[in-house]
Wavefront OBJ file of the C-alpha trace (Angstrom):
o trace
v -0.032 -16.409 6.254
v 1.014 -13.134 7.887
v -1.058 -10.034 7.410
v 2.062 -7.849 7.711
v 5.564 -8.786 6.533
v 8.696 -6.723 7.227
v 11.920 -7.266 5.317
v 14.783 -5.427 7.007
v 18.068 -4.921 5.190
v 21.216 -3.460 6.692
v 24.958 -3.468 6.260
v 26.745 -6.604 7.477
v 27.980 -6.211 11.044
v 25.942 -3.062 11.664
v 23.183 -4.584 13.828
v 23.868 -7.594 16.048
v 21.535 -10.443 16.966
v 20.418 -8.970 20.316
v 19.483 -5.678 18.668
v 17.711 -7.513 15.825
v 15.589 -9.321 18.406
v 14.668 -5.998 20.018
v 13.879 -4.412 16.630
v 11.725 -7.401 15.577
v 9.839 -7.305 18.887
v 9.332 -3.557 18.451
v 7.954 -4.024 14.939
v 5.530 -6.705 16.125
v 4.394 -4.630 19.134
v 3.853 -1.340 17.331
v 2.199 -3.002 14.336
v -0.211 -4.750 16.703
v -0.984 -1.458 18.415
v -1.384 0.671 15.262
v -3.154 -1.914 13.080
v -4.888 -3.888 15.842
v -3.478 -7.235 14.714
v -2.106 -10.163 16.694
v 1.584 -10.984 16.966
v 1.006 -14.128 14.885
v -0.057 -11.912 11.964
v 3.301 -10.094 11.771
v 6.545 -11.594 10.446
v 9.977 -9.974 10.396
v 12.990 -11.028 8.338
v 16.530 -9.661 8.237
v 19.102 -9.647 5.444
v 22.634 -8.260 5.350
v 24.395 -6.457 2.532
v 27.951 -7.855 2.510
v 30.654 -5.476 3.701
v 31.975 -3.378 0.843
v 28.831 -3.748 -1.286
v 26.690 -0.873 0.072
v 27.625 2.736 -0.595
v 25.914 6.100 -0.231
v 27.525 9.293 -1.477
v 30.739 7.427 -2.320
v 31.313 6.094 1.219
v 30.295 2.856 2.926
v 26.601 3.058 3.801
v 25.181 2.819 7.307
v 21.588 2.917 6.061
v 18.965 0.391 7.126
v 15.889 -0.352 5.032
v 12.606 -1.521 6.574
v 10.129 -2.617 3.896
v 6.640 -3.418 5.063
v 4.038 -5.297 3.050
v 0.483 -5.071 4.386
v -2.249 -7.383 3.095
v -5.362 -5.414 2.244
v -3.558 -2.076 2.341
v -3.913 0.944 4.581
v -5.579 4.320 4.536
v -2.984 7.099 4.232
v -3.308 8.475 7.816
v -2.763 4.977 9.267
v 0.171 4.373 6.901
v 1.808 7.624 8.077
v 1.230 6.724 11.751
v 2.718 3.254 11.258
v 5.756 4.473 9.340
v 6.464 7.228 11.873
v 6.186 4.736 14.728
v 8.640 2.435 12.934
v 11.096 5.301 12.413
v 10.899 6.390 16.041
v 11.319 2.859 17.401
v 14.159 1.923 15.037
v 16.123 5.099 15.799
v 15.618 4.675 19.549
v 16.816 1.067 19.604
v 19.581 1.238 16.979
v 20.850 4.753 17.641
v 20.735 5.574 13.933
v 19.695 8.966 12.616
v 16.732 9.722 10.376
v 19.212 10.003 7.473
v 20.286 6.372 8.022
v 16.830 4.821 7.744
v 14.409 4.186 4.906
v 10.934 2.904 5.814
v 8.249 1.868 3.361
v 4.818 0.279 3.756
v 3.257 -1.051 0.572
v -0.128 -2.593 0.020
v -0.034 -6.321 -0.738
l 1 2 3 4 5 6 7 8 9 10 11 12 13 14 15 16 17 18 19 20 21 22 23 24 25 26 27 28 29 30 31 32 33 34 35 36 37 38 39 40 41 42 43 44 45 46 47 48 49 50 51 52 53 54 55 56 57 58 59 60 61 62 63 64 65 66 67 68 69 70 71 72 73 74 75 76 77 78 79 80 81 82 83 84 85 86 87 88 89 90 91 92 93 94 95 96 97 98 99 100 101 102 103 104 105 106 107 108
């Protein structure tokens, strides 16, 4: 069983397969670096919100959600470091802005 699980949700058609592969690899790499865990202890899943079903402020949403679940939990400074690293990586790869990304890391 994975120590860290990421469930990533975005609008259908927003992020293609090649970019998903890059984002998943980035999540595995930075989680390994920040939490000192092996790649086999991190899993990443993706789900799409069907077109026309996601809105923000009355217009179609472009927001992505990255929900992390960490077995055993984290101390707050490590949680902040991990979440900031996720934000930075996701924005760099996807080109989204900070207003188009929600990142969470809960204790499991």
